[in-house]
KOLVEXDREN-34366 format. One line per field, with one value per atom (N, C-alpha, C, O): residue number from 1; atom name; x, y, z. Coordinates in Angstrom, 3 decimals, always signed. Each point is the difference from the previous one (the first is absolute). Last residue first. Layout:
N
tinu = [NUM, ...] .
marvo = [CA, ...] .
u = [X, ...] .
v = [Y, ...] .
w = [Z, ...] .
This chain:
133
tinu = [133, 133, 133, 133, 132, 132, 132, 132, 131, 131, 131, 131, 130, 130, 130, 130, 129, 129, 129, 129, 128, 128, 128, 128, 127, 127, 127, 127, 126, 126, 126, 126, 125, 125, 125, 125, 124, 124, 124, 124, 123, 123, 123, 123, 122, 122, 122, 122, 121, 121, 121, 121, 120, 120, 120, 120, 119, 119, 119, 119, 118, 118, 118, 118, 117, 117, 117, 117, 116, 116, 116, 116, 115, 115, 115, 115, 114, 114, 114, 114, 113, 113, 113, 113, 112, 112, 112, 112, 111, 111, 111, 111, 110, 110, 110, 110, 109, 109, 109, 109, 108, 108, 108, 108, 107, 107, 107, 107, 106, 106, 106, 106, 105, 105, 105, 105, 104, 104, 104, 104, 103, 103, 103, 103, 102, 102, 102, 102, 101, 101, 101, 101, 100, 100, 100, 100, 99, 99, 99, 99, 98, 98, 98, 98, 97, 97, 97, 97, 96, 96, 96, 96, 95, 95, 95, 95, 94, 94, 94, 94, 93, 93, 93, 93, 92, 92, 92, 92, 91, 91, 91, 91, 90, 90, 90, 90, 89, 89, 89, 89, 88, 88, 88, 88, 87, 87, 87, 87, 86, 86, 86, 86, 85, 85, 85, 85, 84, 84, 84, 84, 83, 83, 83, 83, 82, 82, 82, 82, 81, 81, 81, 81, 80, 80, 80, 80, 79, 79, 79, 79, 78, 78, 78, 78, 77, 77, 77, 77, 76, 76, 76, 76, 75, 75, 75, 75, 74, 74, 74, 74, 73, 73, 73, 73, 72, 72, 72, 72, 71, 71, 71, 71, 70, 70, 70, 70, 69, 69, 69, 69, 68, 68, 68, 68, 67, 67, 67, 67, 66, 66, 66, 66, 65, 65, 65, 65, 64, 64, 64, 64, 63, 63, 63, 63, 62, 62, 62, 62, 61, 61, 61, 61, 60, 60, 60, 60, 59, 59, 59, 59, 58, 58, 58, 58, 57, 57, 57, 57, 56, 56, 56, 56, 55, 55, 55, 55, 54, 54, 54, 54, 53, 53, 53, 53, 52, 52, 52, 52, 51, 51, 51, 51, 50, 50, 50, 50, 49, 49, 49, 49, 48, 48, 48, 48, 47, 47, 47, 47, 46, 46, 46, 46, 45, 45, 45, 45, 44, 44, 44, 44, 43, 43, 43, 43, 42, 42, 42, 42, 41, 41, 41, 41, 40, 40, 40, 40, 39, 39, 39, 39, 38, 38, 38, 38, 37, 37, 37, 37, 36, 36, 36, 36, 35, 35, 35, 35, 34, 34, 34, 34, 33, 33, 33, 33, 32, 32, 32, 32, 31, 31, 31, 31, 30, 30, 30, 30, 29, 29, 29, 29, 28, 28, 28, 28, 27, 27, 27, 27, 26, 26, 26, 26, 25, 25, 25, 25, 24, 24, 24, 24, 23, 23, 23, 23, 22, 22, 22, 22, 21, 21, 21, 21, 20, 20, 20, 20, 19, 19, 19, 19, 18, 18, 18, 18, 17, 17, 17, 17, 16, 16, 16, 16, 15, 15, 15, 15, 14, 14, 14, 14, 13, 13, 13, 13, 12, 12, 12, 12, 11, 11, 11, 11, 10, 10, 10, 10, 9, 9, 9, 9, 8, 8, 8, 8, 7, 7, 7, 7, 6, 6, 6, 6, 5, 5, 5, 5, 4, 4, 4, 4, 3, 3, 3, 3, 2, 2, 2, 2, 1, 1, 1, 1] .
marvo = [N, CA, C, O, N, CA, C, O, N, CA, C, O, N, CA, C, O, N, CA, C, O, N, CA, C, O, N, CA, C, O, N, CA, C, O, N, CA, C, O, N, CA, C, O, N, CA, C, O, N, CA, C, O, N, CA, C, O, N, CA, C, O, N, CA, C, O, N, CA, C, O, N, CA, C, O, N, CA, C, O, N, CA, C, O, N, CA, C, O, N, CA, C, O, N, CA, C, O, N, CA, C, O, N, CA, C, O, N, CA, C, O, N, CA, C, O, N, CA, C, O, N, CA, C, O, N, CA, C, O, N, CA, C, O, N, CA, C, O, N, CA, C, O, N, CA, C, O, N, CA, C, O, N, CA, C, O, N, CA, C, O, N, CA, C, O, N, CA, C, O, N, CA, C, O, N, CA, C, O, N, CA, C, O, N, CA, C, O, N, CA, C, O, N, CA, C, O, N, CA, C, O, N, CA, C, O, N, CA, C, O, N, CA, C, O, N, CA, C, O, N, CA, C, O, N, CA, C, O, N, CA, C, O, N, CA, C, O, N, CA, C, O, N, CA, C, O, N, CA, C, O, N, CA, C, O, N, CA, C, O, N, CA, C, O, N, CA, C, O, N, CA, C, O, N, CA, C, O, N, CA, C, O, N, CA, C, O, N, CA, C, O, N, CA, C, O, N, CA, C, O, N, CA, C, O, N, CA, C, O, N, CA, C, O, N, CA, C, O, N, CA, C, O, N, CA, C, O, N, CA, C, O, N, CA, C, O, N, CA, C, O, N, CA, C, O, N, CA, C, O, N, CA, C, O, N, CA, C, O, N, CA, C, O, N, CA, C, O, N, CA, C, O, N, CA, C, O, N, CA, C, O, N, CA, C, O, N, CA, C, O, N, CA, C, O, N, CA, C, O, N, CA, C, O, N, CA, C, O, N, CA, C, O, N, CA, C, O, N, CA, C, O, N, CA, C, O, N, CA, C, O, N, CA, C, O, N, CA, C, O, N, CA, C, O, N, CA, C, O, N, CA, C, O, N, CA, C, O, N, CA, C, O, N, CA, C, O, N, CA, C, O, N, CA, C, O, N, CA, C, O, N, CA, C, O, N, CA, C, O, N, CA, C, O, N, CA, C, O, N, CA, C, O, N, CA, C, O, N, CA, C, O, N, CA, C, O, N, CA, C, O, N, CA, C, O, N, CA, C, O, N, CA, C, O, N, CA, C, O, N, CA, C, O, N, CA, C, O, N, CA, C, O, N, CA, C, O, N, CA, C, O, N, CA, C, O, N, CA, C, O, N, CA, C, O, N, CA, C, O, N, CA, C, O, N, CA, C, O, N, CA, C, O, N, CA, C, O] .
u = [-5.722, -0.651, +0.101, -0.557, +3.192, +0.648, -1.422, +0.367, -0.509, +0.163, +0.323, -0.100, -2.503, +0.293, +0.515, -0.904, -0.547, +0.836, +0.775, +1.212, -5.634, +0.953, +1.382, +0.938, -5.695, +1.066, +1.365, +0.675, -5.531, +0.069, +1.344, +0.137, -0.488, -1.278, +0.170, +0.076, +3.213, -0.438, -0.588, +0.357, -0.592, +0.976, +0.104, -0.106, -2.811, +0.067, +0.747, -0.419, +1.664, -1.269, -0.372, -0.022, +3.042, +0.717, -0.877, +0.305, -2.072, +0.553, +0.645, -0.075, -1.523, -1.117, +0.207, -0.712, +3.905, -0.368, -1.162, -0.116, +1.587, +0.987, -0.465, +0.010, -2.669, +0.015, +0.426, -0.630, +1.507, -1.391, -0.143, -0.368, +3.822, +0.298, -1.092, -0.061, -0.393, +0.939, +0.312, +0.255, -3.196, -0.359, +0.660, -0.502, +2.416, -0.734, -0.938, -0.181, +3.012, +0.925, -0.805, +0.181, -2.175, +0.152, +0.790, -0.288, -1.152, -1.165, +0.555, -0.372, +3.168, -0.108, -0.931, +0.110, +0.495, +1.244, -0.232, +0.317, -3.483, +0.085, +1.206, +0.179, -1.440, -0.475, +0.122, -0.096, +2.428, +0.647, -1.384, +0.523, -0.137, +0.120, +0.819, +0.855, -1.440, -1.348, -0.116, -1.030, +4.890, -1.791, -0.997, -1.021, +6.689, -0.976, -1.550, -0.608, +4.272, +0.051, -0.834, -0.410, +1.327, -1.240, +0.046, -0.926, +4.435, -1.496, -1.337, -1.182, +5.598, +0.094, -1.015, -0.251, +0.742, -0.243, -0.065, -0.749, +1.477, -1.552, +0.181, -0.941, +4.296, -0.490, -1.363, -0.648, +2.952, +0.877, -0.303, +0.492, -3.937, +0.728, +1.137, +0.000, -1.113, -1.360, +0.774, +0.674, +1.851, +0.209, -1.380, -0.074, +0.114, +1.096, +0.427, +0.537, -4.496, -0.104, +1.143, -0.195, +0.220, -0.732, +0.279, +0.686, +1.481, +0.378, -0.953, +0.164, -1.625, +0.522, +1.154, +0.347, -3.581, -0.532, +0.974, -0.306, +2.025, -0.457, -0.999, -0.123, +1.018, +1.308, +0.030, +0.690, -4.161, -0.199, +1.836, +0.357, -1.430, -1.116, -0.057, -0.575, +4.178, +0.027, -1.146, +0.426, -1.738, +1.367, +0.217, -0.479, -2.623, -0.354, +0.720, -0.401, +1.851, -0.276, -1.054, -0.089, +1.897, +1.360, -0.385, +0.778, -3.721, +0.411, +1.248, +0.541, -2.782, -0.597, +0.207, -0.347, +3.134, -0.025, -0.840, +0.339, -0.719, +1.169, +0.318, +0.391, -3.826, -0.077, +1.042, -0.140, +0.272, -0.864, -0.141, -0.012, +3.974, -1.758, -0.007, +0.799, +3.394, -0.707, -1.249, -0.620, +4.206, -0.948, -0.339, +0.118, +4.996, -1.313, -0.766, +0.466, +3.904, -0.983, -1.397, -1.014, +5.201, -0.002, -0.994, -0.142, -0.221, +0.454, +0.324, -0.414, +1.058, -1.410, +0.748, +1.190, +1.393, -0.940, -1.197, -1.041, +7.179, -1.981, -0.647, +0.458, +4.033, -0.721, -1.093, -0.715, +4.223, -0.761, -0.840, -0.532, +3.713, +0.685, -1.216, +0.339, -1.504, +0.431, +0.756, -0.137, -2.434, -0.280, +0.842, -0.089, +0.804, +0.410, -0.999, -0.545, +0.075, -0.458, +0.464, -0.225, +2.917, -1.531, +0.155, +0.906, +2.844, -1.756, -0.790, -1.122, +5.614, -0.275, -1.217, -0.479, +1.004, -0.046, +0.098, -1.022, +0.832, -1.159, -0.031, -0.978, +4.799, -0.707, -1.248, -0.670, +4.435, -1.089, -0.266, +0.986, +3.079, -0.307, -0.995, +0.235, +0.564, -0.011, -0.141, -1.176, +1.536, +1.041, -0.083, +0.951, -4.217, +0.202, +1.255, -0.057, -1.600, -0.844, +0.498, -0.232, +2.601, +0.439, -1.271, +0.274, -1.771, +0.855, +1.288, +0.877, -4.883, -0.205, +1.298, +0.101, -0.056, -0.686, -0.059, +0.406, +0.941, +1.121, -0.039, +1.040, -4.703, +0.739, +1.522, +0.606, -3.513, -0.723, +0.581, +0.052, +2.148, -0.283, -1.001, +0.181, +0.284, +1.523, -0.356, +0.115, -4.152, +0.295, +1.332, +0.025, -1.345, -0.399, -0.243, -0.842, +3.725, +0.447, -1.259, +0.210, -0.922, +1.346, +0.558, +0.906, -5.068, -0.047, +1.812, +0.214, -0.055, -0.729, -0.237, +0.473, +1.324, +1.146, -0.665, +0.545, -2.841, +0.190, +1.572, +0.565, -3.440, -0.805, +0.880, -0.283, +2.227, -0.118, -0.993, -0.207, +1.453, +1.359, -0.231, +0.750, -4.527, +0.446, +1.249, +0.077, -1.116, -0.754, -0.038, -0.159, +3.379, -0.132, -0.850, +0.392, -1.565, +1.266, +0.363, -0.233, -2.983, -0.499, +1.192, +0.001, +0.148, -0.447, -0.001, +0.210, +0.081, +1.182, -0.181, +0.932, -4.493, +0.059, +1.476, +0.321, -1.542, -0.877, +0.424, +0.132, +2.264, +0.313, -0.725, +0.514, -1.919, +1.037, +0.766, +0.423, -3.817, -0.810, +1.404, -0.034, +0.473, -0.199, -0.376, +0.354, +1.533, +1.059, -0.569, +0.417, -2.999, +0.741, +0.837, -0.005, -2.191, -0.964, +0.739, -0.096] .
v = [+7.373, +0.166, -1.693, -0.139, +0.950, +1.084, -0.394, -0.361, -1.651, -0.621, +0.531, -0.708, +0.870, +1.346, -0.980, -0.537, -0.794, -0.002, +0.656, +0.218, -2.579, -0.445, +0.725, -0.783, +2.317, +0.746, -1.378, +0.108, -0.748, -0.245, +0.515, -0.529, +1.420, +0.424, -0.334, +0.955, -2.147, +1.212, +0.534, +0.891, -5.625, +0.177, +1.958, +0.404, -2.096, -0.459, +0.527, +0.937, -0.076, +0.901, -0.401, +0.860, -3.914, +1.164, +0.987, +0.418, -4.411, -0.164, +1.125, +0.301, +0.037, -0.320, -0.176, +0.405, -0.359, +0.856, +0.329, +1.126, -5.572, +1.052, +1.312, +0.325, -2.334, -1.184, +0.779, +0.465, +0.840, +0.523, -0.328, +0.829, -2.232, +1.183, +0.580, +0.692, -5.303, -0.115, +1.815, +0.113, -0.540, -0.581, -0.118, +0.318, +0.929, +1.094, -0.190, +0.801, -4.332, +1.415, +0.779, +0.563, -3.846, -0.477, +1.127, +0.344, +0.638, -0.046, -0.597, +0.264, -0.460, +1.480, +0.346, +1.109, -5.207, +0.354, +1.400, +0.448, -2.376, -0.696, +0.422, -0.059, +1.914, +0.290, -0.081, +0.815, -3.191, +1.941, +0.255, +0.253, -5.031, +0.459, +1.420, +0.245, -2.171, -1.004, +1.004, +0.533, +0.559, +0.853, -0.517, +0.603, -0.510, -0.673, +0.535, +0.453, +2.297, -0.614, -1.104, -0.122, +1.981, +0.828, -0.528, +0.147, -1.372, -0.842, +0.757, -0.294, +1.864, -1.402, -0.503, -0.743, +4.647, +0.488, -1.112, +0.019, -0.315, +0.238, +0.613, +0.282, -2.067, -0.680, +0.357, -0.622, +3.209, -0.415, -0.742, +0.276, +1.155, +0.841, +0.038, +0.566, -3.655, -0.155, +0.413, -0.589, +0.414, -1.078, +0.460, -0.304, +3.313, +0.087, -1.478, -0.028, +0.558, +0.678, -0.336, -0.677, -0.722, -1.297, +1.176, -0.417, +2.146, -1.631, -0.898, -1.155, +5.287, +0.746, -1.510, -0.101, -0.361, +0.383, +0.283, -0.365, -0.071, -1.672, +0.199, -0.963, +4.685, -0.240, -1.073, -0.034, +1.007, +1.030, -0.075, +0.614, -2.808, -0.275, +0.500, -0.480, +1.475, -0.629, -0.904, -0.890, +4.774, +0.208, -1.205, -0.039, -0.601, +0.765, +0.733, +0.343, -2.176, -1.455, +0.819, -0.640, +3.583, -0.654, -1.099, -0.490, +3.265, +0.726, -0.776, +0.295, -2.715, +0.434, +0.521, -0.384, +0.679, -1.416, -0.455, -0.827, +5.091, -0.513, -0.819, +0.168, +0.665, +0.143, +0.345, +0.240, -2.187, -0.933, +0.911, -0.662, +2.067, +0.275, -0.518, +0.093, -1.278, +0.764, -0.143, -0.821, +0.025, -0.585, +1.247, +1.203, -2.459, +0.893, -0.689, -1.057, -0.703, -0.660, +0.997, -0.484, +1.666, -0.073, -0.183, +0.641, +1.598, -1.061, -0.058, +0.964, +3.471, -1.012, -1.123, +0.070, +3.319, +0.563, -1.047, -0.022, +0.083, -0.070, +0.423, +0.253, +2.029, -1.021, -0.036, +0.934, +1.344, +0.392, -1.390, -0.794, +1.360, +0.319, +0.263, +0.346, -2.445, +1.428, +0.354, +1.222, -5.366, +1.211, +0.988, +0.790, -6.202, +1.313, +0.613, -0.617, -3.151, +0.709, +0.798, +0.897, -4.619, +1.170, +0.375, -0.193, -2.802, -0.539, +0.588, -0.460, +2.391, -0.765, -0.687, +0.016, +2.268, +0.675, -0.931, -0.052, -2.221, +0.747, +0.802, +0.044, -4.124, +1.101, +0.345, -0.732, -2.845, +0.416, +0.871, -0.248, -2.824, +0.768, +1.190, +1.014, -6.094, +1.622, +1.030, +0.132, -5.499, +0.917, +1.422, +0.753, -3.591, -0.734, +1.181, +0.593, +0.039, +0.635, -0.670, +0.695, -2.379, +1.327, +0.651, +0.644, -4.492, -0.464, +1.039, -0.396, +1.147, -0.855, -0.232, +0.050, +1.876, +0.983, -0.845, +0.517, -3.345, +0.513, +1.355, +0.542, -3.349, -0.533, +0.109, -0.744, +2.977, -0.301, -0.137, +0.690, -0.778, +1.400, -0.059, +0.905, -4.610, +0.375, +1.488, +0.312, -1.796, -1.112, +0.599, +0.370, +1.435, +0.807, -1.103, +0.491, -1.636, +1.200, +0.961, +1.190, -5.672, +0.404, +1.107, +0.010, -0.628, -0.150, -0.365, +0.738, +0.802, +1.176, -0.763, +0.480, -3.180, +0.990, +1.094, +0.403, -4.119, -0.560, +1.566, +0.159, +0.514, -0.123, -0.821, +0.067, +0.858, +0.957, +0.281, +1.142, -5.206, +0.481, +1.405, +0.422, -2.678, -0.610, +0.684, +0.293, +1.331, +0.233, -0.397, +0.874, -2.274, +1.404, +0.263, +0.324, -4.331, -0.147, +1.848, +0.434, -2.313, +0.675, +0.154, +0.673, -2.309, +1.315, +0.898, +1.167, -5.857, +0.489, +1.496, +0.683, -3.512, +0.254, +0.064, -0.425, +0.152, +1.140, -0.176, +0.959, -3.787, +1.044, +1.211, +1.052, -5.954, +0.723, +1.510, +0.625, -2.534, +0.253, -0.042, +0.529, -0.991, +1.195, -0.199, +1.058, -5.094, +1.384, +0.815, +0.442, -4.240, +0.312, +1.463, +1.032, -2.698, +0.692, +0.175, +1.104] .
w = [+10.839, +1.056, +0.933, +1.089, -4.872, +0.890, +1.080, +1.118, -5.477, +0.958, +1.410, +1.002, -5.686, +1.039, +0.956, +0.640, -4.344, -0.675, +1.233, +0.003, +0.214, +0.401, -0.525, +0.153, -0.135, +0.430, +0.701, +1.023, -3.569, +0.963, +0.869, +1.103, -5.612, +0.494, +1.727, +0.773, -3.522, -0.184, +0.843, +0.771, -1.505, +0.754, +0.330, +1.158, -4.596, +1.127, +1.056, +0.681, -4.855, +0.486, +1.130, +0.880, -2.901, +0.383, +0.741, +1.116, -2.896, +1.178, +0.273, +1.191, -5.104, +0.934, +1.477, +0.919, -4.826, +0.677, +0.713, +0.483, -1.736, +0.512, +0.366, +1.187, -4.039, +1.289, +1.132, +0.950, -5.693, +0.900, +1.143, +0.833, -3.132, +0.626, +0.660, +1.017, -3.135, +1.036, +0.484, +1.199, -5.046, +1.261, +1.291, +1.078, -5.602, +0.752, +1.426, +0.917, -3.292, +0.767, +0.261, +1.080, -3.499, +1.235, +0.862, +1.146, -5.072, +0.992, +1.263, +1.143, -5.205, +0.340, +1.011, +0.523, -2.441, +0.919, +0.583, +1.102, -4.078, +1.708, +0.645, +1.217, -5.649, +0.455, +1.772, +0.917, -4.453, -0.099, +1.368, +1.085, -3.138, +1.261, +0.406, +0.851, -5.161, +0.612, +1.513, +0.412, -4.010, +0.268, +0.808, +0.331, -0.272, +0.093, +0.222, +0.970, -0.909, -1.030, -0.262, -1.154, +5.050, -0.281, -2.110, -0.797, +3.857, +0.933, -0.753, +0.178, -0.567, -0.312, -0.321, -0.949, +3.706, -1.820, -0.617, -0.976, +5.942, -0.635, -1.677, -0.742, +4.128, -0.832, -0.842, -0.842, +4.315, -0.735, -1.401, -1.094, +4.996, -1.069, -1.582, -1.093, +5.186, -1.134, -0.798, -0.845, +4.531, -1.346, -0.888, -1.190, +4.448, -0.799, -0.972, -1.107, +4.383, -0.988, -0.894, -1.009, +5.228, -0.535, -1.789, -0.933, +4.326, -0.095, -0.812, -0.391, +2.124, -1.158, -0.548, -1.177, +4.690, -0.977, -0.958, -1.134, +5.150, -0.452, -1.342, -0.757, +3.284, -0.282, -0.860, -1.019, +3.548, -1.009, -0.916, -1.006, +4.906, -0.898, -1.144, -0.977, +4.387, -0.384, -1.032, -0.735, +3.351, -1.051, -0.719, -1.133, +4.453, -1.020, -1.122, -1.112, +5.044, -0.388, -1.488, -1.047, +4.001, -0.530, -0.779, -0.818, +3.654, -1.661, -0.663, -1.066, +4.968, -1.013, -1.069, -1.116, +5.107, -1.151, -0.880, -0.847, +3.484, -0.409, -0.926, -1.155, +3.796, -1.018, -0.898, -1.200, +5.539, -0.726, -1.666, -1.038, +4.428, -0.459, -0.652, -0.932, +3.943, -1.106, -0.009, +0.676, +2.794, -0.406, -1.039, +0.230, +2.380, -0.172, -0.631, -0.427, +2.050, -0.800, +0.300, +0.502, +1.648, -1.140, -1.096, -1.042, +5.975, -0.466, -1.634, -0.644, +3.269, -0.123, -0.398, -0.305, +0.778, +1.391, -0.361, +0.657, -2.166, -0.121, +1.101, +1.114, -1.745, +0.965, -0.904, -0.366, -2.693, +1.041, +0.817, -0.775, -3.182, +1.151, +1.216, +1.131, -5.422, +0.011, +1.211, +0.064, +0.339, -0.824, +0.021, +0.940, +0.588, -0.691, -0.396, -0.915, +4.780, -1.389, -0.168, +0.812, +2.936, -0.641, -1.471, -0.811, +2.724, -0.452, +0.163, -0.212, +1.404, -1.442, -0.306, -1.133, +5.278, -0.675, -1.377, -0.685, +4.112, -0.224, -0.955, -0.746, +0.501, +0.890, -0.088, -0.728, -1.278, -0.046, +0.733, +0.694, -3.434, +1.072, +0.019, -0.657, -2.389, -0.108, +1.480, +0.340, -1.681, +0.511, -0.161, +0.210, -1.800, +1.392, +0.674, +1.077, -6.046, +1.319, +1.384, +0.988, -4.780, +0.400, +1.068, +1.014, -2.738, +0.699, +0.190, +0.768, -3.200, +1.369, +1.175, +1.225, -6.020, +0.856, +1.425, +1.041, -4.254, +0.170, +0.603, +0.372, -2.047, +0.816, +0.741, +0.771, -3.768, +0.971, +0.875, +1.018, -5.474, +0.868, +1.511, +0.815, -3.622, +0.403, +0.910, +1.185, -3.136, +0.972, +0.538, +1.174, -5.027, +0.721, +1.252, +0.751, -4.361, +0.463, +0.777, +0.232, -1.827, +0.367, +0.413, +0.834, -3.383, +1.218, +0.682, +0.962, -5.261, +0.779, +1.717, +1.030, -4.255, -0.127, +1.380, +1.027, -3.227, +1.361, +0.725, +1.082, -5.128, +1.305, +1.147, +1.196, -5.374, +0.694, +0.725, +0.412, -2.472, +0.686, +0.552, +0.880, -2.973, +1.189, +0.409, +1.193, -5.415, +0.978, +1.151, +0.853, -4.014, +0.446, +0.923, +1.121, -3.269, +1.153, +0.637, +1.129, -4.797, +1.348, +0.974, +1.031, -5.550, -0.226, +1.623, +0.330, -1.223, +0.017, -0.116, +0.423, -1.525, +1.734, +0.354, +1.110, -5.714, +0.656, +1.584, +0.760, -3.627, +0.097, +0.552, +0.378, -0.064, +0.772, +0.042, +0.972, -3.498, +1.148, +0.964, +1.111, -5.661, -0.148, +1.723, +0.520, -1.291, -0.367, +0.461, +1.070, -1.057, +1.222, -0.396, +0.671, -4.197, +0.948, +1.151, +0.534] .
């Protein structure tokens, strides 16, 4: 039994090495950046924002409309729909072999899509996709 546990734990040694290498690389580059940054010569021109050779006309952190974020959230919502549909579609044929759950499988996906479609219609009626205004 002890031999089995030690061999299972030994399988995680490469993962631990990879984790240590990743943390070491991230920490090393941050430390190197701080050390080299102290010796860098800076002036107003170097520290300014570069926009295709044109002097910046406004602050870099401009505000976006709330509609923009709403469209982004709706995109994520409908993208996640596909995340749930893809695995279902992959195993759908195998699930059909089980006669007891045939209607339940299709009904659950159709109800899921109906709820998302109702949300889509609501968003269209509220003009949530028109974020230019």
